[in-house]
PDB file of N, CA, C and O in Angstrom:
ATOM      1  N   MET A   1      65.512  85.114 116.934  1.00  0.00           N
ATOM      2  CA  MET A   1      64.084  84.965 117.094  1.00  0.00           C
ATOM      3  C   MET A   1      63.505  85.967 116.441  1.00  0.00           C
ATOM      4  O   MET A   1      62.587  85.646 115.686  1.00  0.00           O
ATOM      5  N   GLU A   2      63.826  87.264 116.532  1.00  0.00           N
ATOM      6  CA  GLU A   2      63.138  88.397 115.791  1.00  0.00           C
ATOM      7  C   GLU A   2      62.922  88.120 114.230  1.00  0.00           C
ATOM      8  O   GLU A   2      61.865  88.272 113.619  1.00  0.00           O
ATOM      9  N   SER A   3      64.153  87.678 113.709  1.00  0.00           N
ATOM     10  CA  SER A   3      64.174  87.297 112.115  1.00  0.00           C
ATOM     11  C   SER A   3      63.368  86.110 111.870  1.00  0.00           C
ATOM     12  O   SER A   3      62.888  86.019 110.740  1.00  0.00           O
ATOM     13  N   ILE A   4      63.137  85.232 112.663  1.00  0.00           N
ATOM     14  CA  ILE A   4      62.115  84.171 112.535  1.00  0.00           C
ATOM     15  C   ILE A   4      60.723  84.629 112.483  1.00  0.00           C
ATOM     16  O   ILE A   4      59.993  84.247 111.569  1.00  0.00           O
ATOM     17  N   LEU A   5      60.287  85.454 113.440  1.00  0.00           N
ATOM     18  CA  LEU A   5      59.048  86.140 113.310  1.00  0.00           C
ATOM     19  C   LEU A   5      58.827  87.062 112.315  1.00  0.00           C
ATOM     20  O   LEU A   5      57.703  87.167 111.824  1.00  0.00           O
ATOM     21  N   LEU A   6      59.753  87.747 111.948  1.00  0.00           N
ATOM     22  CA  LEU A   6      59.574  88.580 110.703  1.00  0.00           C
ATOM     23  C   LEU A   6      59.446  87.828 109.517  1.00  0.00           C
ATOM     24  O   LEU A   6      58.662  88.230 108.658  1.00  0.00           O
ATOM     25  N   THR A   7      60.205  86.629 109.311  1.00  0.00           N
ATOM     26  CA  THR A   7      59.967  85.786 108.270  1.00  0.00           C
ATOM     27  C   THR A   7      58.733  85.291 108.196  1.00  0.00           C
ATOM     28  O   THR A   7      58.173  85.322 107.100  1.00  0.00           O
ATOM     29  N   LEU A   8      58.113  84.781 109.244  1.00  0.00           N
ATOM     30  CA  LEU A   8      56.736  84.090 109.292  1.00  0.00           C
ATOM     31  C   LEU A   8      55.794  85.297 108.929  1.00  0.00           C
ATOM     32  O   LEU A   8      54.970  85.110 108.034  1.00  0.00           O
ATOM     33  N   ALA A   9      55.844  86.349 109.468  1.00  0.00           N
ATOM     34  CA  ALA A   9      55.074  87.493 109.271  1.00  0.00           C
ATOM     35  C   ALA A   9      54.990  87.832 107.698  1.00  0.00           C
ATOM     36  O   ALA A   9      53.898  88.082 107.188  1.00  0.00           O
ATOM     37  N   ILE A  10      56.132  87.831 106.979  1.00  0.00           N
ATOM     38  CA  ILE A  10      56.206  88.281 105.665  1.00  0.00           C
ATOM     39  C   ILE A  10      55.615  87.122 104.764  1.00  0.00           C
ATOM     40  O   ILE A  10      55.068  87.303 103.677  1.00  0.00           O
ATOM     41  N   GLY A  11      55.824  85.822 105.427  1.00  0.00           N
ATOM     42  CA  GLY A  11      55.553  84.778 104.787  1.00  0.00           C
ATOM     43  C   GLY A  11      53.836  84.619 104.587  1.00  0.00           C
ATOM     44  O   GLY A  11      53.243  84.338 103.545  1.00  0.00           O
ATOM     45  N   LEU A  12      53.277  84.889 105.899  1.00  0.00           N
ATOM     46  CA  LEU A  12      51.696  85.011 106.007  1.00  0.00           C
ATOM     47  C   LEU A  12      51.255  86.247 105.120  1.00  0.00           C
ATOM     48  O   LEU A  12      50.244  86.159 104.424  1.00  0.00           O
ATOM     49  N   LEU A  13      51.996  87.365 105.150  1.00  0.00           N
ATOM     50  CA  LEU A  13      51.319  88.353 104.194  1.00  0.00           C
ATOM     51  C   LEU A  13      51.537  88.071 102.801  1.00  0.00           C
ATOM     52  O   LEU A  13      50.780  88.556 101.959  1.00  0.00           O
ATOM     53  N   ALA A  14      52.547  87.296 102.466  1.00  0.00           N
ATOM     54  CA  ALA A  14      52.687  86.835 101.141  1.00  0.00           C
ATOM     55  C   ALA A  14      51.646  85.947 100.639  1.00  0.00           C
ATOM     56  O   ALA A  14      51.147  86.053  99.519  1.00  0.00           O
ATOM     57  N   GLY A  15      51.271  84.888 101.681  1.00  0.00           N
ATOM     58  CA  GLY A  15      50.239  84.161 101.309  1.00  0.00           C
ATOM     59  C   GLY A  15      48.857  84.885 101.112  1.00  0.00           C
ATOM     60  O   GLY A  15      48.059  84.490 100.262  1.00  0.00           O
ATOM     61  N   TYR A  16      48.605  85.960 101.931  1.00  0.00           N
ATOM     62  CA  TYR A  16      47.406  86.571 101.701  1.00  0.00           C
ATOM     63  C   TYR A  16      47.341  87.326 100.546  1.00  0.00           C
ATOM     64  O   TYR A  16      46.275  87.447  99.943  1.00  0.00           O
ATOM     65  N   LEU A  17      48.661  87.998 100.063  1.00  0.00           N
ATOM     66  CA  LEU A  17      48.582  88.618  98.750  1.00  0.00           C
ATOM     67  C   LEU A  17      48.594  87.686  97.757  1.00  0.00           C
ATOM     68  O   LEU A  17      48.068  88.116  96.731  1.00  0.00           O
ATOM     69  N   GLY A  18      49.013  86.530  97.678  1.00  0.00           N
ATOM     70  CA  GLY A  18      48.974  85.701  96.744  1.00  0.00           C
ATOM     71  C   GLY A  18      47.550  85.049  96.503  1.00  0.00           C
ATOM     72  O   GLY A  18      47.126  84.685  95.406  1.00  0.00           O
ATOM     73  N   SER A  19      46.917  84.967  97.654  1.00  0.00           N
ATOM     74  CA  SER A  19      45.305  84.581  97.429  1.00  0.00           C
ATOM     75  C   SER A  19      44.466  85.593  96.858  1.00  0.00           C
ATOM     76  O   SER A  19      43.444  85.286  96.244  1.00  0.00           O
ATOM     77  N   LEU A  20      44.860  86.866  97.033  1.00  0.00           N
ATOM     78  CA  LEU A  20      44.182  88.006  96.356  1.00  0.00           C
ATOM     79  C   LEU A  20      44.596  88.059  94.952  1.00  0.00           C
ATOM     80  O   LEU A  20      43.749  88.479  94.163  1.00  0.00           O
ATOM     81  N   ILE A  21      45.653  87.739  94.527  1.00  0.00           N
ATOM     82  CA  ILE A  21      46.306  87.840  93.169  1.00  0.00           C
ATOM     83  C   ILE A  21      45.479  86.542  92.548  1.00  0.00           C
ATOM     84  O   ILE A  21      44.790  86.755  91.551  1.00  0.00           O
ATOM     85  N   MET A  22      45.514  85.559  92.957  1.00  0.00           N
ATOM     86  CA  MET A  22      45.109  84.349  92.442  1.00  0.00           C
ATOM     87  C   MET A  22      43.389  84.355  92.151  1.00  0.00           C
ATOM     88  O   MET A  22      42.848  83.696  91.263  1.00  0.00           O
ATOM     89  N   LYS A  23      42.808  85.103  92.949  1.00  0.00           N
ATOM     90  CA  LYS A  23      41.281  85.154  92.796  1.00  0.00           C
ATOM     91  C   LYS A  23      40.434  84.022  92.525  1.00  0.00           C
ATOM     92  O   LYS A  23      39.981  83.766  91.410  1.00  0.00           O
ATOM     93  N   GLY A  24      40.238  83.372  93.536  1.00  0.00           N
ATOM     94  CA  GLY A  24      39.327  82.120  93.613  1.00  0.00           C
ATOM     95  C   GLY A  24      40.051  81.007  93.122  1.00  0.00           C
ATOM     96  O   GLY A  24      39.364  80.028  92.832  1.00  0.00           O
ATOM     97  N   LYS A  25      41.303  80.922  92.955  1.00  0.00           N
ATOM     98  CA  LYS A  25      41.971  79.807  92.483  1.00  0.00           C
ATOM     99  C   LYS A  25      42.856  79.170  93.754  1.00  0.00           C
ATOM    100  O   LYS A  25      43.725  78.300  93.698  1.00  0.00           O
ATOM    101  N   GLY A  26      42.371  79.859  94.859  1.00  0.00           N
ATOM    102  CA  GLY A  26      43.262  79.146  96.075  1.00  0.00           C
ATOM    103  C   GLY A  26      42.359  78.217  96.806  1.00  0.00           C
ATOM    104  O   GLY A  26      41.296  77.768  96.376  1.00  0.00           O
ATOM    105  N   LEU A  27      42.865  77.998  97.875  1.00  0.00           N
ATOM    106  CA  LEU A  27      42.470  76.825  98.741  1.00  0.00           C
ATOM    107  C   LEU A  27      41.743  77.297 100.205  1.00  0.00           C
ATOM    108  O   LEU A  27      41.650  76.558 101.185  1.00  0.00           O
ATOM    109  N   GLY A  28      41.337  78.445 100.143  1.00  0.00           N
ATOM    110  CA  GLY A  28      40.692  78.976 101.329  1.00  0.00           C
ATOM    111  C   GLY A  28      41.621  79.775 102.188  1.00  0.00           C
ATOM    112  O   GLY A  28      42.807  79.481 102.033  1.00  0.00           O
ATOM    113  N   LEU A  29      41.364  80.702 103.045  1.00  0.00           N
ATOM    114  CA  LEU A  29      42.276  81.613 103.670  1.00  0.00           C
ATOM    115  C   LEU A  29      43.371  80.663 104.477  1.00  0.00           C
ATOM    116  O   LEU A  29      44.577  80.832 104.299  1.00  0.00           O
ATOM    117  N   ILE A  30      42.910  79.755 105.286  1.00  0.00           N
ATOM    118  CA  ILE A  30      44.195  79.292 106.045  1.00  0.00           C
ATOM    119  C   ILE A  30      44.999  78.635 105.370  1.00  0.00           C
ATOM    120  O   ILE A  30      46.192  78.877 105.550  1.00  0.00           O
ATOM    121  N   LEU A  31      44.615  77.606 104.390  1.00  0.00           N
ATOM    122  CA  LEU A  31      45.555  76.960 103.539  1.00  0.00           C
ATOM    123  C   LEU A  31      46.308  77.758 102.321  1.00  0.00           C
ATOM    124  O   LEU A  31      47.299  77.311 101.742  1.00  0.00           O
ATOM    125  N   ASN A  32      45.696  78.974 102.035  1.00  0.00           N
ATOM    126  CA  ASN A  32      46.456  79.827 101.246  1.00  0.00           C
ATOM    127  C   ASN A  32      47.634  80.571 102.272  1.00  0.00           C
ATOM    128  O   ASN A  32      48.727  80.841 101.776  1.00  0.00           O
ATOM    129  N   LEU A  33      47.428  80.813 103.376  1.00  0.00           N
ATOM    130  CA  LEU A  33      48.306  81.337 104.181  1.00  0.00           C
ATOM    131  C   LEU A  33      49.531  80.358 104.531  1.00  0.00           C
ATOM    132  O   LEU A  33      50.694  80.731 104.683  1.00  0.00           O
ATOM    133  N   VAL A  34      49.106  79.168 104.622  1.00  0.00           N
ATOM    134  CA  VAL A  34      50.270  78.074 104.914  1.00  0.00           C
ATOM    135  C   VAL A  34      51.055  77.739 103.647  1.00  0.00           C
ATOM    136  O   VAL A  34      52.252  77.453 103.681  1.00  0.00           O
ATOM    137  N   VAL A  35      50.261  77.790 102.420  1.00  0.00           N
ATOM    138  CA  VAL A  35      50.938  77.604 101.307  1.00  0.00           C
ATOM    139  C   VAL A  35      51.683  78.896 100.583  1.00  0.00           C
ATOM    140  O   VAL A  35      52.475  78.823  99.643  1.00  0.00           O
ATOM    141  N   GLY A  36      51.275  79.985 101.194  1.00  0.00           N
ATOM    142  CA  GLY A  36      52.134  81.191 100.809  1.00  0.00           C
ATOM    143  C   GLY A  36      53.146  81.205 101.785  1.00  0.00           C
ATOM    144  O   GLY A  36      54.175  81.781 101.430  1.00  0.00           O
ATOM    145  N   LEU A  37      53.132  80.640 103.127  1.00  0.00           N
ATOM    146  CA  LEU A  37      54.333  80.796 103.806  1.00  0.00           C
ATOM    147  C   LEU A  37      55.441  79.749 103.179  1.00  0.00           C
ATOM    148  O   LEU A  37      56.626  80.076 103.101  1.00  0.00           O
ATOM    149  N   VAL A  38      55.062  78.735 102.829  1.00  0.00           N
ATOM    150  CA  VAL A  38      55.951  77.916 102.023  1.00  0.00           C
ATOM    151  C   VAL A  38      56.624  78.432 100.797  1.00  0.00           C
ATOM    152  O   VAL A  38      57.827  78.444 100.538  1.00  0.00           O
ATOM    153  N   GLY A  39      55.532  78.889 100.038  1.00  0.00           N
ATOM    154  CA  GLY A  39      55.972  79.784  98.754  1.00  0.00           C
ATOM    155  C   GLY A  39      56.941  80.778  98.903  1.00  0.00           C
ATOM    156  O   GLY A  39      57.882  80.919  98.121  1.00  0.00           O
ATOM    157  N   ALA A  40      56.697  81.600 100.073  1.00  0.00           N
ATOM    158  CA  ALA A  40      57.475  82.650 100.430  1.00  0.00           C
ATOM    159  C   ALA A  40      58.996  82.186 100.853  1.00  0.00           C
ATOM    160  O   ALA A  40      59.997  82.828 100.533  1.00  0.00           O
ATOM    161  N   LEU A  41      59.012  81.031 101.583  1.00  0.00           N
ATOM    162  CA  LEU A  41      60.263  80.711 101.840  1.00  0.00           C
ATOM    163  C   LEU A  41      61.046  80.185 100.743  1.00  0.00           C
ATOM    164  O   LEU A  41      62.258  80.378 100.651  1.00  0.00           O
ATOM    165  N   LEU A  42      60.218  79.379  99.732  1.00  0.00           N
ATOM    166  CA  LEU A  42      60.990  78.814  98.542  1.00  0.00           C
ATOM    167  C   LEU A  42      61.534  79.918  97.576  1.00  0.00           C
ATOM    168  O   LEU A  42      62.616  79.850  96.992  1.00  0.00           O
ATOM    169  N   GLY A  43      60.519  81.074  97.477  1.00  0.00           N
ATOM    170  CA  GLY A  43      61.001  82.328  96.605  1.00  0.00           C
ATOM    171  C   GLY A  43      62.043  82.904  97.153  1.00  0.00           C
ATOM    172  O   GLY A  43      62.956  83.221  96.392  1.00  0.00           O
ATOM    173  N   GLY A  44      62.165  83.157  98.447  1.00  0.00           N
ATOM    174  CA  GLY A  44      63.262  83.756  98.944  1.00  0.00           C
ATOM    175  C   GLY A  44      64.471  83.108  98.673  1.00  0.00           C
ATOM    176  O   GLY A  44      65.426  83.795  98.312  1.00  0.00           O
ATOM    177  N   TRP A  45      64.603  81.720  98.804  1.00  0.00           N
ATOM    178  CA  TRP A  45      65.598  80.770  98.653  1.00  0.00           C
ATOM    179  C   TRP A  45      66.102  80.830  97.213  1.00  0.00           C
ATOM    180  O   TRP A  45      67.285  81.002  96.919  1.00  0.00           O
ATOM    181  N   VAL A  46      64.995  80.657  96.245  1.00  0.00           N
ATOM    182  CA  VAL A  46      65.244  80.683  94.805  1.00  0.00           C
ATOM    183  C   VAL A  46      65.966  82.066  94.334  1.00  0.00           C
ATOM    184  O   VAL A  46      66.905  82.096  93.538  1.00  0.00           O
ATOM    185  N   PHE A  47      65.435  83.094  94.892  1.00  0.00           N
ATOM    186  CA  PHE A  47      65.972  84.484  94.465  1.00  0.00           C
ATOM    187  C   PHE A  47      67.123  84.517  95.020  1.00  0.00           C
ATOM    188  O   PHE A  47      67.931  85.132  94.325  1.00  0.00           O
ATOM    189  N   GLY A  48      67.577  84.085  96.053  1.00  0.00           N
ATOM    190  CA  GLY A  48      68.804  83.961  96.701  1.00  0.00           C
ATOM    191  C   GLY A  48      70.081  83.327  95.860  1.00  0.00           C
ATOM    192  O   GLY A  48      71.184  83.810  95.604  1.00  0.00           O
ATOM    193  N   LEU A  49      69.499  82.079  95.542  1.00  0.00           N
ATOM    194  CA  LEU A  49      70.474  81.220  94.771  1.00  0.00           C
ATOM    195  C   LEU A  49      70.722  81.875  93.305  1.00  0.00           C
ATOM    196  O   LEU A  49      71.810  81.759  92.742  1.00  0.00           O
ATOM    197  N   LEU A  50      69.703  82.521  92.774  1.00  0.00           N
ATOM    198  CA  LEU A  50      70.017  83.175  91.500  1.00  0.00           C
ATOM    199  C   LEU A  50      70.685  84.503  91.614  1.00  0.00           C
ATOM    200  O   LEU A  50      71.102  85.048  90.592  1.00  0.00           O
ATOM    201  N   GLY A  51      70.807  85.028  92.711  1.00  0.00           N
ATOM    202  CA  GLY A  51      71.536  86.218  93.072  1.00  0.00           C
ATOM    203  C   GLY A  51      70.668  87.393  92.618  1.00  0.00           C
ATOM    204  O   GLY A  51      71.287  88.358  92.169  1.00  0.00           O
ATOM    205  N   VAL A  52      69.424  87.462  92.660  1.00  0.00           N
ATOM    206  CA  VAL A  52      68.528  88.332  92.095  1.00  0.00           C
ATOM    207  C   VAL A  52      67.913  89.101  93.272  1.00  0.00           C
ATOM    208  O   VAL A  52      67.544  88.507  94.286  1.00  0.00           O
ATOM    209  N   GLY A  53      67.809  90.436  93.123  1.00  0.00           N
ATOM    210  CA  GLY A  53      67.055  90.905  94.221  1.00  0.00           C
ATOM    211  C   GLY A  53      67.985  91.982  95.057  1.00  0.00           C
ATOM    212  O   GLY A  53      69.155  92.196  94.742  1.00  0.00           O
ATOM    213  N   GLY A  54      67.502  92.456  95.860  1.00  0.00           N
ATOM    214  CA  GLY A  54      68.126  93.374  96.870  1.00  0.00           C
ATOM    215  C   GLY A  54      67.977  93.109  98.094  1.00  0.00           C
ATOM    216  O   GLY A  54      67.519  92.011  98.412  1.00  0.00           O
ATOM    217  N   GLY A  55      68.294  93.958  98.961  1.00  0.00           N
ATOM    218  CA  GLY A  55      68.059  93.782 100.501  1.00  0.00           C
ATOM    219  C   GLY A  55      66.751  94.653 100.880  1.00  0.00           C
ATOM    220  O   GLY A  55      66.268  95.438 100.064  1.00  0.00           O
ATOM    221  N   GLY A  56      66.259  94.482 102.054  1.00  0.00           N
ATOM    222  CA  GLY A  56      65.213  95.211 102.517  1.00  0.00           C
ATOM    223  C   GLY A  56      63.821  94.726 102.690  1.00  0.00           C
ATOM    224  O   GLY A  56      63.460  93.727 102.067  1.00  0.00           O
ATOM    225  N   LEU A  57      63.136  95.257 103.363  1.00  0.00           N
ATOM    226  CA  LEU A  57      61.797  94.699 103.794  1.00  0.00           C
ATOM    227  C   LEU A  57      60.794  94.686 102.398  1.00  0.00           C
ATOM    228  O   LEU A  57      59.870  93.896 102.207  1.00  0.00           O
ATOM    229  N   LEU A  58      61.153  95.577 101.654  1.00  0.00           N
ATOM    230  CA  LEU A  58      60.214  95.594 100.532  1.00  0.00           C
ATOM    231  C   LEU A  58      60.563  94.547  99.372  1.00  0.00           C
ATOM    232  O   LEU A  58      59.749  93.958  98.661  1.00  0.00           O
ATOM    233  N   TRP A  59      61.707  94.467  99.349  1.00  0.00           N
ATOM    234  CA  TRP A  59      62.260  93.161  98.331  1.00  0.00           C
ATOM    235  C   TRP A  59      61.921  91.694  98.793  1.00  0.00           C
ATOM    236  O   TRP A  59      61.680  90.747  98.044  1.00  0.00           O
ATOM    237  N   GLN A  60      61.952  91.684 100.348  1.00  0.00           N
ATOM    238  CA  GLN A  60      61.608  90.366 100.724  1.00  0.00           C
ATOM    239  C   GLN A  60      60.051  90.075 100.597  1.00  0.00           C
ATOM    240  O   GLN A  60      59.613  88.951 100.352  1.00  0.00           O
ATOM    241  N   ILE A  61      59.282  91.167 100.781  1.00  0.00           N
ATOM    242  CA  ILE A  61      57.810  90.961 100.602  1.00  0.00           C
ATOM    243  C   ILE A  61      57.435  90.556  99.033  1.00  0.00           C
ATOM    244  O   ILE A  61      56.594  89.707  98.737  1.00  0.00           O
ATOM    245  N   ILE A  62      58.116  91.226  98.214  1.00  0.00           N
ATOM    246  CA  ILE A  62      58.039  91.125  96.708  1.00  0.00           C
ATOM    247  C   ILE A  62      58.440  89.727  96.313  1.00  0.00           C
ATOM    248  O   ILE A  62      57.643  89.081  95.633  1.00  0.00           O
ATOM    249  N   SER A  63      59.498  89.233  96.637  1.00  0.00           N
ATOM    250  CA  SER A  63      60.022  87.907  96.464  1.00  0.00           C
ATOM    251  C   SER A  63      59.123  86.739  97.133  1.00  0.00           C
ATOM    252  O   SER A  63      58.759  85.716  96.553  1.00  0.00           O
ATOM    253  N   ALA A  64      58.845  87.090  98.439  1.00  0.00           N
ATOM    254  CA  ALA A  64      57.970  86.245  99.055  1.00  0.00           C
ATOM    255  C   ALA A  64      56.655  86.071  98.363  1.00  0.00           C
ATOM    256  O   ALA A  64      56.234  84.923  98.223  1.00  0.00           O
ATOM    257  N   THR A  65      55.962  87.084  97.915  1.00  0.00           N
ATOM    258  CA  THR A  65      54.577  87.120  97.047  1.00  0.00           C
ATOM    259  C   THR A  65      54.773  86.288  95.851  1.00  0.00           C
ATOM    260  O   THR A  65      53.974  85.385  95.603  1.00  0.00           O
ATOM    261  N   ILE A  66      55.753  86.524  95.113  1.00  0.00           N
ATOM    262  CA  ILE A  66      56.066  85.978  93.864  1.00  0.00           C
ATOM    263  C   ILE A  66      56.143  84.534  94.176  1.00  0.00           C
ATOM    264  O   ILE A  66      55.442  83.750  93.535  1.00  0.00           O
ATOM    265  N   GLY A  67      56.879  84.148  95.039  1.00  0.00           N
ATOM    266  CA  GLY A  67      57.042  82.354  95.360  1.00  0.00           C
ATOM    267  C   GLY A  67      55.687  82.152  95.721  1.00  0.00           C
ATOM    268  O   GLY A  67      55.208  81.133  95.225  1.00  0.00           O
ATOM    269  N   ALA A  68      54.828  82.903  96.529  1.00  0.00           N
ATOM    270  CA  ALA A  68      53.606  82.127  97.115  1.00  0.00           C
ATOM    271  C   ALA A  68      52.550  82.141  95.863  1.00  0.00           C
ATOM    272  O   ALA A  68      51.742  81.222  95.735  1.00  0.00           O
ATOM    273  N   VAL A  69      52.601  83.178  95.001  1.00  0.00           N
ATOM    274  CA  VAL A  69      51.798  83.064  93.922  1.00  0.00           C
ATOM    275  C   VAL A  69      52.031  81.878  93.133  1.00  0.00           C
ATOM    276  O   VAL A  69      51.090  81.125  92.885  1.00  0.00           O
ATOM    277  N   ILE A  70      53.244  81.632  92.697  1.00  0.00           N
ATOM    278  CA  ILE A  70      53.732  80.482  91.975  1.00  0.00           C
ATOM    279  C   ILE A  70      53.349  79.251  92.550  1.00  0.00           C
ATOM    280  O   ILE A  70      52.818  78.405  91.830  1.00  0.00           O
ATOM    281  N   LEU A  71      53.568  79.010  93.878  1.00  0.00           N
ATOM    282  CA  LEU A  71      53.239  77.874  94.529  1.00  0.00           C
ATOM    283  C   LEU A  71      51.701  77.788  94.634  1.00  0.00           C
ATOM    284  O   LEU A  71      51.275  76.642  94.485  1.00  0.00           O
ATOM    285  N   LEU A  72      50.915  78.593  94.823  1.00  0.00           N
ATOM    286  CA  LEU A  72      49.341  78.651  94.719  1.00  0.00           C
ATOM    287  C   LEU A  72      48.996  78.136  93.534  1.00  0.00           C
ATOM    288  O   LEU A  72      48.087  77.317  93.397  1.00  0.00           O
ATOM    289  N   TRP A  73      49.764  78.629  92.530  1.00  0.00           N
ATOM    290  CA  TRP A  73      49.325  78.329  90.987  1.00  0.00           C
ATOM    291  C   TRP A  73      49.577  76.898  90.765  1.00  0.00           C
ATOM    292  O   TRP A  73      48.767  76.148  90.220  1.00  0.00           O
ATOM    293  N   ILE A  74      50.763  76.540  91.221  1.00  0.00           N
ATOM    294  CA  ILE A  74      50.902  74.828  91.077  1.00  0.00           C
ATOM    295  C   ILE A  74      49.979  74.191  91.816  1.00  0.00           C
ATOM    296  O   ILE A  74      49.279  73.392  91.193  1.00  0.00           O
ATOM    297  N   VAL A  75      49.756  74.327  93.079  1.00  0.00           N
ATOM    298  CA  VAL A  75      48.748  73.618  93.803  1.00  0.00           C
ATOM    299  C   VAL A  75      47.355  73.542  93.147  1.00  0.00           C
ATOM    300  O   VAL A  75      46.708  72.495  93.136  1.00  0.00           O
ATOM    301  N   SER A  76      46.932  74.661  92.615  1.00  0.00           N
ATOM    302  CA  SER A  76      45.712  74.815  92.002  1.00  0.00           C
ATOM    303  C   SER A  76      45.592  73.779  90.724  1.00  0.00           C
ATOM    304  O   SER A  76      44.666  73.033  90.407  1.00  0.00           O
ATOM    305  N   LEU A  77      47.037  74.043  90.031  1.00  0.00           N
ATOM    306  CA  LEU A  77      46.839  72.843  88.781  1.00  0.00           C
ATOM    307  C   LEU A  77      46.912  71.357  89.167  1.00  0.00           C
ATOM    308  O   LEU A  77      46.376  70.529  88.431  1.00  0.00           O
ATOM    309  N   VAL A  78      47.498  71.013  90.195  1.00  0.00           N
ATOM    310  CA  VAL A  78      47.460  69.823  90.818  1.00  0.00           C
ATOM    311  C   VAL A  78      46.229  69.339  91.224  1.00  0.00           C
ATOM    312  O   VAL A  78      45.822  68.241  90.846  1.00  0.00           O
ATOM    313  N   ARG A  79      45.517  70.162  92.063  1.00  0.00           N
ATOM    314  CA  ARG A  79      44.181  69.841  92.521  1.00  0.00           C
ATOM    315  C   ARG A  79      43.133  69.711  91.572  1.00  0.00           C
ATOM    316  O   ARG A  79      42.101  69.103  91.857  1.00  0.00           O
ATOM    317  N   LYS A  80      43.347  70.310  90.313  1.00  0.00           N
ATOM    318  CA  LYS A  80      42.400  70.045  89.318  1.00  0.00           C
ATOM    319  C   LYS A  80      42.390  68.608  88.659  1.00  0.00           C
ATOM    320  O   LYS A  80      41.407  68.055  88.165  1.00  0.00           O
ATOM    321  N   LYS A  81      43.582  68.147  88.742  1.00  0.00           N
ATOM    322  CA  LYS A  81      43.750  66.793  88.163  1.00  0.00           C
ATOM    323  C   LYS A  81      43.220  65.800  88.759  1.00  0.00           C
ATOM    324  O   LYS A  81      43.345  64.665  88.299  1.00  0.00           O
TER     325      LYS A  81
END
């Protein structure tokens, strides 16, 4: 249960950081957090498949933020069309 809560917290933090990094290309705070959470899960999964990264909380935050930024960027591209 604690690991699920930690994953959610990291995902929400990654969504928030992703919205700050994207500067105005986001979807609003709530949707940025949701997309960031999904992006964080995808980022962690992809980095795990690639065997990239290390352990620890800092790496989880970094990989989640990268995943969130990429997904926020993709969503912003799709919304423009």
